[in-house]
N, C-alpha and C positions, 0 to 999 in steps of 0.2 A: 504494500500500500504506500502511496505517496505521502510524504510528510508535509510538503508545501506545494502550493500551486506554482506554475512556471514563473509567474511574476513576483514570487516571494512574499505574497500577502497572506499566507496561512493555508490551512487545509480547506479545500473546497468540500461542500456537502456531497457533490457527486463522487469525488474520490473517496470520501469517508464511507459512503454507503457501498460503493463498489468494492471496498476492501473487507466487507463483512460477509460472513457465511450466511446461507439462507436461514438457518435456525436463529441466528442473532437478529436478522432482519424481521423474522416472524415475531420474535420477542418484542422488538421495537414497535411493530405494528399493533400488537395487543395493547400496548400502552397508548400509543398515539391515536389508534383507531377505536378506542373505547371498547375493546374486546370484539370488534367486528371481525368476521372471518378474514384471515390474512390470505393473500394470493399465494400460490405454491411456487410460481416461477420467480427467479431472482429479478428479472427485468421488471415484472409487474410489481413486485415488492418495492423495488427502488423507486419506481414511478409514483406509486401510491404514497410512500413515505415522504418523498420529496414534496408532493402536493400538501400533505398534512403538516410537514415541518415548515413550509413557507406560509401557511395560513396563520395570520396574526391572532385571530380569535381562538383557534385551537391551541396555539403556543401559549397564549395568556392563561387559558384554563389549565394547561399542564404545569405552568410555573406556579400557579396558585396551590396545587396539590403537594408541592415540594415542602419539606420541613425547612427550618431555618439554616441548618448547617449546609445542605446542598445549595441552597440559595446563596449563602455567603461565599461558597466556593465558586459559583457561577459569577458572582460580583467581582471577585478577585480576577478571574480569568477574562471577563469582558473588559477589564481595565488594564490588562496586560498586552504587550506587543503581540500582534498576530493572534490574539485570543489564546495564548499559549504560555504556560509557566511550569517550571520544574517545582518539585516539592519544597525546595529551599525558598524559592520566591513566594510560594504560597504562605509559608510560615512567617517570613519577614516582609510581608506586604506593607506598603505605606498607606493603606486605606483604613487603618484602625480596626481591622477585623482580626481577631485572635482565635485561632483554632488549634486544637490538640492534634497530635499525629494520628491517633486512632479515629478522630472525627474526620480528618481529611481523607484517610483511606476509605472509611465507610461511605462517606459522601461521594467520593470519586467512583467507587464501585457501583453505587446506586445510580448515579448519573450516567455511567457507562452502560449499564443494563437497560436504561431507558432511551439511549441514543443521543444524549446531550453532549457527551464528551468522548474523546479517544484517549485511552491511556497507552502510552508507549514508553520505551526506554531510550534515553538520550544516547546517541551514538557518537557524539563529539568526544575528542580525546580528553578534554578537560573534565567533563561531567559524565563520562561513560557509565552507563548503567542506572543513572538516576531516573526515577519516574518523571514523566512529563505528561501534563494534562493539556488537551487542546479542544477547543470548541470549533466545529466547522464554521468557516467564515460567515456564510449567509445566516446561519443560526445565531452566531455570536452577535451579529449586527442587530437582528430582531430582538434577541434577549436583552441586549444593551438598551435598546429603545424602550422596551416594555418595563424593564426594571428601573430605569432612570425616571420614567414618567411616574411610577409608583412612589419613588423616594424623593422626588424633587419638591422643594419648598419654594417660596417666593424668591429667595436669594438666587437659587439655581436657575429659575425661570427668567427673572428680569435683570440679571446682571451678567456682564461679560466674564467677570472673575468666577462666578458660580458655574457658568458653562465650561470655562477652560479647566476648572478643577476636575471635571469629569472626563477630560480628554486624555487618552493614553500618551505616554512620552513619544512613541513612534509617530502617532498622528500629529502631535504638536510639532515635532521635528519636520515632518512633511509640510505642514502649513507654513512654518517659518521659512523653509527653503523656497517654497512657491512665492513668498513675499520678498525674497532676495536676502534673507538673513541666513548665512551659511555657517555661522559659528566661528569664523576666522576673524571677526572684527573685535 
């Protein structure tokens, strides 16, 4: 399975679903499709899941059934570059969310079984073997919008500082580069 899309912007939903076995896709479908009969062919499962996962109303309902710890893990991941973080980044996040190791593991496994995240092992020579959690890009964008709408107060809605506080460092760097700030000044 691919870890990143060709343009380096994270794991795509299509690649994520393509890398799953039929049994995993059927388990995802039982969660996302509210127990409706899952198709038996992989192509049909992928198509059905893609539609369900792109539907804002369905996603909103699925987010509301999650307990606080999986929701906290999703918040950390949607605020991470490429919607991806290793276990160390999850523990030492700068968003004020404190989780215990066993909570992160349990939440990650639950989210993985429901199709929200991919759990893999880092293959870089520096972090070799560490667990890495990634939300498929399209799902991460929608989760980010829905969760930020739920948690935003007047300061986040009506001020530039409030908005920028919710932007990941990678997105902030990209915005600054487009404005001509390259960090060399």
